[in-house]
C-alpha positions as CSV (number, residue, x, y, z in Angstrom):
1,M,0.1,-0.3,-0.1
2,R,1.0,3.4,-0.8
3,P,-0.3,6.3,0.9
4,S,-1.2,8.4,-2.5
5,E,-3.5,10.4,-0.9
6,T,-4.7,10.7,2.8
7,P,-7.7,12.4,4.2
8,S,-6.8,15.4,6.7
9,N,-7.0,14.1,10.2
10,L,-9.4,16.6,12.2
11,L,-9.3,14.6,15.3
12,A,-9.1,17.1,18.1
13,Y,-6.7,15.1,20.1
14,M,-3.6,13.1,17.8
15,S,-4.4,9.6,18.2
16,T,-2.5,6.4,19.1
17,L,-3.0,3.1,17.6
18,L,-2.1,-0.5,18.0
19,V,-1.6,-2.8,15.1
20,I,-1.8,-6.3,15.6
21,E,-1.2,-8.5,12.3
22,D,1.7,-11.1,11.5
23,D,1.8,-10.5,7.6
24,N,4.9,-8.4,7.5
25,A,4.1,-6.5,4.3
26,I,0.7,-6.0,5.6
27,R,1.5,-4.5,8.9
28,C,4.4,-2.0,7.6
29,G,2.3,-1.3,5.0
30,V,-0.5,0.4,7.6
31,V,2.2,1.4,9.9
32,D,3.2,3.4,7.1
33,A,0.0,4.7,5.6
34,L,-0.9,5.7,9.4
35,K,1.9,7.3,10.2
36,F,1.9,9.0,6.8
37,A,-1.9,10.4,7.9
38,S,-0.4,12.0,11.4
39,Y,-1.0,9.1,13.6
40,E,1.2,7.7,16.6
41,V,1.3,3.7,15.8
42,L,2.3,0.8,17.7
43,E,3.0,-2.9,16.5
44,A,3.2,-6.5,16.9
45,G,3.7,-9.2,14.4
46,E,2.3,-12.1,16.9
47,G,-0.2,-12.8,19.2
48,R,2.3,-13.0,22.7
49,L,3.4,-9.2,22.5
50,G,-0.3,-8.0,21.1
51,M,-1.3,-9.3,23.8
52,E,0.8,-7.7,26.3
53,L,0.2,-4.0,24.5
54,A,-3.6,-4.8,24.1
55,Q,-3.5,-4.6,27.7
56,T,-0.9,-2.2,28.9
57,A,0.1,0.3,26.1
58,T,-2.1,3.5,26.0
59,F,-3.6,3.6,22.3
60,D,-6.9,4.5,20.9
61,L,-7.9,2.2,18.5
62,L,-6.9,-1.7,17.9
63,L,-6.3,-3.0,14.1
64,L,-6.5,-6.4,14.4
65,D,-5.8,-9.3,12.4
66,L,-7.6,-12.7,13.5
67,V,-4.9,-15.0,12.6
68,L,-2.0,-15.0,14.8
69,P,0.5,-17.0,16.3
70,N,0.7,-17.7,19.9
71,H,-2.6,-15.9,20.6
72,S,-5.4,-15.8,18.5
73,G,-6.9,-12.5,17.2
74,F,-10.4,-13.7,19.0
75,E,-8.3,-14.0,22.6
76,I,-6.7,-10.7,22.2
77,L,-10.1,-9.1,21.5
78,R,-11.7,-11.1,24.5
79,A,-9.1,-9.9,27.3
80,L,-9.5,-6.1,25.8
81,R,-13.2,-6.0,26.2
82,E,-12.4,-7.4,29.8
83,H,-9.5,-4.8,30.6
84,R,-10.7,-1.8,28.5
85,P,-14.3,-2.4,26.9
86,G,-14.7,0.9,25.8
87,T,-11.5,0.8,23.5
88,P,-12.7,0.7,19.5
89,V,-11.5,-2.2,17.3
90,I,-11.4,-2.9,13.5
91,I,-11.0,-6.4,12.1
92,L,-8.3,-6.8,9.7
93,S,-9.8,-9.8,7.4
94,A,-9.0,-11.8,4.7
95,R,-11.5,-12.6,2.2
96,G,-13.7,-15.4,2.4
97,E,-13.5,-15.0,6.4
98,E,-17.3,-13.8,6.9
99,A,-17.9,-16.3,9.7
100,D,-14.8,-14.8,11.7
101,R,-16.0,-11.6,10.9
102,V,-19.4,-12.0,12.6
103,K,-17.7,-13.7,15.4
104,G,-15.6,-10.7,16.0
105,L,-18.3,-8.1,15.5
106,K,-20.4,-10.2,18.3
107,L,-17.0,-10.6,20.5
108,G,-17.2,-6.6,20.5
109,A,-15.3,-5.5,17.8
110,D,-16.6,-1.6,16.1
111,D,-15.7,-2.7,12.4
112,Y,-14.0,-4.7,9.6
113,V,-11.9,-4.1,6.4
114,V,-11.3,-7.0,4.0
115,K,-7.6,-7.6,2.6
116,P,-6.5,-6.5,0.5
117,F,-7.8,-2.9,0.9
118,S,-6.8,0.2,-0.2
119,V,-5.2,3.1,1.9
120,R,-7.9,5.6,1.5
121,E,-10.9,2.8,2.7
122,L,-8.7,2.1,6.0
123,L,-8.2,5.8,6.8
124,A,-11.6,6.6,6.5
125,R,-12.6,3.7,8.7
126,V,-10.2,5.0,11.4
127,E,-11.7,8.4,11.7
128,A,-15.2,6.9,11.1
129,V,-14.6,4.4,14.2
130,L,-12.4,6.9,16.4
131,R,-14.9,9.8,15.7
132,R,-17.6,7.8,17.2
133,S,-15.9,6.1,20.0
134,P,-17.7,6.3,23.5
135,E,-13.4,6.7,24.8
136,R,-12.8,9.8,23.1
137,P,-12.8,12.6,24.9
138,K,-14.2,16.2,24.3
139,R,-11.6,19.0,24.2
140,V,-11.9,21.1,27.6
141,Q,-11.6,24.5,27.0
142,T,-12.8,25.6,30.9
143,F,-13.5,24.2,34.2
144,A,-14.2,25.1,37.6
145,F,-12.0,24.3,40.3
146,P,-13.0,24.5,44.3
147,A,-10.4,28.1,44.2
148,G,-11.9,29.3,40.8
149,V,-12.2,28.7,37.2
150,A,-9.6,27.3,34.8
151,D,-9.4,29.1,31.2
152,L,-7.0,26.9,29.2
153,A,-7.3,28.9,25.9
154,R,-5.9,31.8,27.7
155,L,-3.7,30.2,30.2
156,E,-4.5,30.7,33.6
157,L,-6.3,30.4,36.5
158,R,-8.8,32.9,37.6
159,Y,-9.5,32.5,41.4
160,A,-12.8,33.6,43.4
161,D,-10.4,36.2,45.4
162,G,-10.2,38.5,42.4
163,T,-6.4,37.1,41.3
164,R,-4.6,35.0,38.7
165,A,-2.0,32.8,38.0
166,E,-0.6,31.6,34.7
167,L,-0.5,28.3,33.0
168,S,2.8,27.3,31.6
169,E,2.0,25.5,27.8
170,R,2.7,22.0,29.5
171,E,0.5,22.6,32.3
172,S,-2.2,23.8,30.2
173,E,-1.8,20.6,28.0
174,L,-1.9,18.2,31.1
175,L,-4.7,20.0,32.8
176,Q,-6.6,19.5,29.4
177,Y,-5.9,15.6,29.3
178,L,-6.8,15.5,33.0
179,A,-10.0,17.1,32.6
180,A,-11.1,15.5,29.2
181,H,-10.7,12.1,31.7
182,R,-12.0,13.0,34.6
183,G,-12.4,10.6,37.1
184,R,-10.6,8.4,35.9
185,A,-6.7,7.6,37.3
186,L,-4.3,8.1,34.8
187,S,-0.8,6.4,34.7
188,R,2.5,8.5,34.8
189,E,3.2,6.4,31.7
190,E,-0.3,7.4,29.7
191,L,0.6,11.0,30.8
192,L,4.1,10.8,29.3
193,R,3.0,9.6,25.7
194,R,0.0,11.7,25.4
195,V,1.1,14.7,26.9
196,W,5.2,14.6,26.6
197,R,4.7,12.3,23.3
198,I,7.6,10.5,24.6
199,E,7.9,6.6,25.2
200,P,8.1,6.0,28.6
201,R,10.0,2.6,28.2
202,H,12.9,2.8,29.8
203,T,12.9,6.8,30.6
204,E,13.5,7.7,34.2
205,T,11.7,11.0,34.8
206,R,9.9,12.6,37.8
207,T,8.6,15.4,35.4
208,V,5.5,14.2,35.6
209,D,5.3,14.3,39.5
210,M,6.9,17.9,39.6
211,H,4.0,19.0,37.3
212,I,1.3,18.0,39.3
213,A,2.9,19.3,42.6
214,N,3.3,22.6,40.3
215,L,-0.1,22.5,39.9
216,R,-1.7,21.5,43.2
217,A,0.2,24.7,44.1
218,K,-1.3,26.8,41.5
219,L,-5.0,25.3,41.9
220,R,-4.3,25.8,46.1
221,D,-5.0,22.2,46.6
222,D,-1.8,21.5,47.9
223,G,-2.8,21.5,52.0
224,G,-1.3,18.1,52.6
225,N,-4.5,16.4,51.5
226,P,-5.9,17.1,48.4
227,H,-9.1,16.9,47.3
228,F,-9.3,17.7,43.5
229,L,-6.0,16.6,41.8
230,L,-5.7,13.5,43.7
231,T,-3.3,10.6,43.8
232,V,-4.6,7.2,43.1
233,R,-2.5,4.6,45.0
234,G,-0.9,2.2,42.3
235,K,-2.8,3.8,39.3
236,G,-1.4,7.6,38.7
237,Y,-3.1,11.0,39.0
238,M,-7.0,12.0,38.3
239,L,-9.2,15.0,38.8
240,A,-12.0,14.0,40.9
241,A,-14.7,13.1,39.7
242,V,-18.2,15.7,39.9
243,E,-21.9,14.4,41.1
244,N,-24.9,16.7,41.7
245,N,-21.9,19.8,41.2
246,E,-20.0,18.7,44.3
247,I,-16.5,17.1,43.8
248,R,-16.5,13.9,45.0
249,N,-13.0,12.4,46.5
250,S,-12.6,8.8,46.1
251,K,-9.7,5.8,46.1
252,S,-7.2,8.8,47.2
253,E,-4.0,8.6,49.0
């Protein structure tokens, strides 16, 4: 496949896709096409690594071949649905495997494309599935916090007492991501991938923790027992969920 013409990626966030396909030529073609269209891509050429990435990596959509060595695509799909039920999946299916496609759809796949397929068709299916994905976060411009209002477009916090504090670009991006996933614990690895755009594997850094500490100070949530920007033991960080206009503090340290 050659990406001679690709649709523009109009999604609000850069998306990461996981491609699990054992045919090297097909996988390389798919990966190249997706990267050309500005997606970030993770890949696996067999079922064991595919199963590991499906359960541990941070990604927005899975492109999944069904016939794989070590673990089948069906096994990976079942595990994904148990671990991350809302993550969208597109099956990469060989012609004539209608029964397998039906089985995959019944197991929770969102769509399928039949090999051989064109780059244009693949990218159109990817964009369509991402747009309707229930896990796709909405872009947050402003939100209230206990001491005032965060205005991410203006890179500032406005406090109830009339004072203000500036946010750095990175602080704004971090708050944006936390707010878009409010109520869900986000690991340091996910934040490094999605906010800093770096691969956390074999990376030793305290930058996430330092930025969280700085944000707590600016949010005036650093009194020794945070109630808004929470640490979730063994998982990471999250903004407290909101119920009936009140912040709900749960499972925090």
